[in-house]
C-alpha angles and dihedrals in degrees: 000000000000127000125191116204132177122211125188116194129185117204130180091260108036146351118243139169126218131194115202136181123226113202119189120203123196119205127200089231093067096270131134130183132204133185120209134164121248124256094038113165120259111271095026116143119252097181147307101271094180093055094041093051094038094241127150117240089232088058090055090053098043092043092050090231114208139168120245125199126183096224092045091235107134109206093151128044134191125233105209093193095057101021091232127141108224135189108258098177129016109257127220110200092203090057093046103044108002105199095346114120134229095031111206139168115223110209134172126211113208126200127188135208088062105018114239132172127205126184119222122192116194115188114206111209123206126250124194098258099133128067121211113268135191124227093229132043092229142357124233124202133179108204124184117235088233091066107127122224111272094042110141129218120196114233127198110256124230122250125224116179091201119100137222118002091353092060126093110303113165148001133217130197125204128228103024102186095101104020139029133192127248123189124205125193115232130211092250091057097258127117127237118216122217129182111220121204110232100179132027117263124237114203091193091055098040122002096185139024133198119206132181118225116196127188123203133195127208098244128121108269096028115239123204144184131206139205132180123237116210113198123192115194113224135193118276120300107156102183125069124200115270123208119224089234133010096223128038121192129197141155134225133188115237091237093053114139122250114266095031112148111239104181143327123239122202134197131176132206122208092209124097133232120008092345089067096055107107126200125193128217139158112261117260089227091074122103110264092235091056095040091053092051093066137035131199129209106240092211106045103017097240111162112208137176115263100177144017117286122208120199091205090061103035124003098182137033127196116199125193110212121193126200116202131184128209091263091062097254114136142180133192140217138178130244113198112199118192116200114220116218120233127189097260100134126076119216113273115226119202119186107221095181137345141178120218095199136035132183117251089230094061117128123251112272096037109154113238100175142359121217137191113207121188133174114190092203118102135240116357090348089066098042109104132197122189127205135171132219118282131254096037126114093240134098135193121221134182124223093182139001095282107022123082133181124209109208141161117272097198141359113296128232116203091194089061094047128350101194136033128194103206114199116196113200118192117193130181124218097243126123108273094023119230124207143186130198140198129189130218119197105207121190117207107221117217126253120192096249101131124072120212112275124210122218089240135012091226131033134184122208128184130209129177116239122252088041124165113260110251096035117138114249106178142339123228119203128198127178128206120205092208124093138250114338092002089059097047104112124204123190121222128185109230113231114252139134134249114200089342094308125109112261090228088073089060104043141000132205123220106234095220107033100030092229112158110218128193113241096192142019111271126222116208092203090060102034125019101176143342138184128238132189118223118193121206112205127183127218097246127119109271093021121231124211145179134195136228129194117227118192110204113204119197110216119215122250125195095253099131126073119218116272119220112224097176136063091033113226108225126180100208105048138034120234118196133186114230120225115184116224089237091063114131129221111293094025109164106237098175141313127245110221117195136161135199119209090210120093138232118007089348088068097047105111130202127189125218133178105235103175134003137171088233114016091187092062104054139035133182127222111249095219107022102036094230114156112213137169116260097200141011114293112243134193090253092065114102117252093226113063121175119196127190114201123191117209109201130181126217097245128123106271095019124227126210145189129209126218126187117214123192114210123191116203104201143112100213129062097226090057090050092049091053093051091049089056089054089051090056092046092052091050091051090051090052091050092050091049091053091050092052092049092053091047092050092049091052092049093050091049091051093050092048093051090046092052092049091051092049094048092049090049092051092048092050091048093050091047092053091049091049090052090054091054092040092058092056117108095207107142122227113226114201117238120215115204116223123268116250123203118230113201101184100052119146130182130037102294118113118252096222125068120188118185114196117191115188116182141161130215092233097069129079100187128035141195114222120214119198113192140163117225114177097328094319121109113212121192108204125188126194121231094267091068093082091069092057092050091048092052093049091047092052091049090053093048095046095045093047094235094154105133117231094193120116119261115274121223117252116278111268090225089067092090096043120103113247095254092055097048124098115273132036116352137188140095114318133173124200121222130197113274137159124219136178113245111219131168112281089237087073099035122114098178097100148307122324109272094236093047099046094086128209092308091067092067097248112158114221111212126214134187133039126311112276091234124016108249125230124242091268090050090050090054090047091052091048092055092042090054091050093054101028093108090058093062093059093043095053102035091072132211094324091068120068122172090223090072097061142030116290117227095168108076101057123013117188119207114198114238091022134088092211121109119195114225133175122265110259091216090057089050091055090047091052092051090053094055121087120259115274123264122240114257125217118257116264135207122289114284123250121249112282120240111257124222090246092062093055123094113258112253119249125219090259091053093049090053 
């Protein structure tokens, strides 16, 4: 393939056009070569790499194609969209290759997925963009007039960095009447310039000369450079210095220290005096970089090292040494210095591409990484071998001298090892050897290639019958060697049937834990064991699974009592075993046959004789249930013998069955028939007794329920009546009994007793406060007392306890002083106290006031009221009479009715012939109770509410 391109370049000196030819070579080994001129503009096309290599543009994109260079200087770039190689940076061939020809760039194009490597060689051709130049601005010579024609004078050559035809080609000297130029080819390909004297010089005619030296290259157009030569004519000095040898050779190691002496040059001059003194110096024609690397002793000609040499940069130096005498005559020689390479550079490893993870199912030979290894040393020092660490399934191969591939050596198994740290060590063959290393951590990604594995292929699990549904029976466990989702195991109960029923109705398997749970209660007698299949399945794609067989064994429990097969227990007829009176010891009467549907020890039966009419006559076999006679049957033995045999199993706890056996001891059938009749009669009596017991229990239960219903009804009725009275706003006006004067009082007690009772209609229970204030006793009730009075009043009304007896006269003891009344006497003093007034039906303080009798100190009043009471006073008296017994019961031992007037026994109501008296039954009840206990004193009572502060009753309230 041939490309013609035209480049037009404008420089600061001239405008020139260049035609160049780009030739592309395709190699069968994945190589392609291009040829381009230097100084191409940025963005210029080098070639179509996709077309030249036969690659699809999509392959360049998917493979992430990129250009790799060893020196990391990117002069050329790749456009993946077009497949073109473009100029990234303008290239100067002289900077890249100096005088080396051909000048080429060695590139590599790398593709991934899969990894591919292509070699690209780009040759950079020279253009004539540099004119020849001289190191110095002018040359100065001092030439003796005695110089003979043919004498040569070394001139500094011009330097042209271009190569080939564009390099330095020729020189010209003007004028040419005295001197001419002579060019000599050197071993390194350069030309030395000498100025040859053609005619003798005459200092007296011309003491100095100025010549123009011009250098030309072979480019088109031709470029040139000039320098002036200044010649001073000296007096005669007819002998020039002569070196002992024209070429000196020496070697130096690249790690040689600065100041080391390399060689010594020597020159002699046949002249005498000052004209024989020779001085040495490095020719001015040398490159400044080379001239500065070495120094020469002007006196003795020792050449020594002035810098640090590097074999990798320059492996040989050529020095031009000049020897000059005092007369200006000079001569020159060469010193060739070869630099010896030492192993001072370690191999350089560049990772072209690498993969940090690889699937465990990858085939052998899968490339993991591509490396470029380079050692800039030479010879064996630059020869590199790469190895990897042992005991890993990887290998490193080399496709060329500097490119290596790291690839798998066999199939990988993540379960064996999930991660590898591959260390690549590259070592050269120098002495001592130098090495470099790079590590690649490679993760092995999981592939679902391992099914779940159970600990065993078969399991047995036991469960006791009569279990609770939902109880755990067994737990299966399977492990998966894979990782993450591929190792997540789920448990599935395989569908099967047990006795024609789906196994899922018997057990279930938890999908995550593998716990087998009972779905029903098992019965050993119906099902003794069954097998289930549990499948363990992982979460991979596609999923892998394995099965395990679990045999579930139902263990027996003693849940069945023994069943008596013989003798058969019938309800309608009586069966009796006949034992003749002539039976001997050990006579087999009968045999109890029983079975137990349980198994094992739960089915082991033992027989015991529980009851017998005559225990000394019969015995039962413990294991076989045989009933035999223990002794000889006598005439004294009763004809009717009843045996009770208990059949008990060996379970924990044990279960038993009872069988009754009738035995007739007789020799004649009529006697046996008579006894059988008695058996039937006894059984009928037992049946009748059971019937009567059941009937009695039913009757008692009915009466109890009836009583409970009646009591609840009465309570509800009373509660409703109390609510009717409770909602009434009828005020209670306290009634103050008249004061009676006692003339024969002795002791310290006051003669006057005033009882004030203040109540409200909004209270149902009251606290009574009995206090003494300056000889006056005041009985104060809190608002809750009204409720108690209401309740007592209702009880009296409902129970019809209104007395029809005639009013009794006041008790004659009313007017006696306390110390002269019946009952205990003496000096007493009342203190303030507070008591709860409760109905006398619930009081335990003492006997009922009306039932206490004369001995209790109750004063029976006679005669009319001192002052006729009003209607409110009559109602107050009525309620006071209903609750009078409560006062005595709750006031405690400090209060005794004998010390005050008694309004409880007979209550007279004006306009009525009825007299309220206490209930004799309540009096008896009060006498039976223990005496009241003294209560602690309480705080001073609050002021009682006066009648004046109460709201006046309305007509509705009075009604």
